[in-house]
C-alpha positions, 0 to 999 in steps of 0.5 A: 716641198717647193724650191725657188731661186732668187736672182739679182739678190743684193750682195749686201743682203747675201752677206747679212744673210750669211752672218745672220745664218752663222749666228744662229747656227744655220745654213744660209738656205735654212735661214732664208727659209725660216725668214720667209716662213716667219714673215708670212705667218706674221702677216697672216697674224696681222691680217687676222689676229683672232684666227692667229690667236686661236691657232696659238692657243690650240698649239698650246693644248687648249680645247676649242671649249677652253678657247671659246670660254677665253674669247667670251671672257676677253670680250666681256672684259673689253665691253664693260665700261670703266669708271 
């Protein structure tokens, strides 16, 4: 695992991070790690929502076949005309 050091962090940000960490029962370091990880993956989800959806469905235990069927169904629902 890599490590980083953040210089010139605003005191108010550090205070809010400490409070948030305490609210979640985490250390400041663990809370910062979680925030960074969630933010990066959220950006990935916004960049490629289809891939993000596939990964989430696979993580839930769906097979590639199940996922392909779900995609086909979803496409058919969006391509049909509605009165």
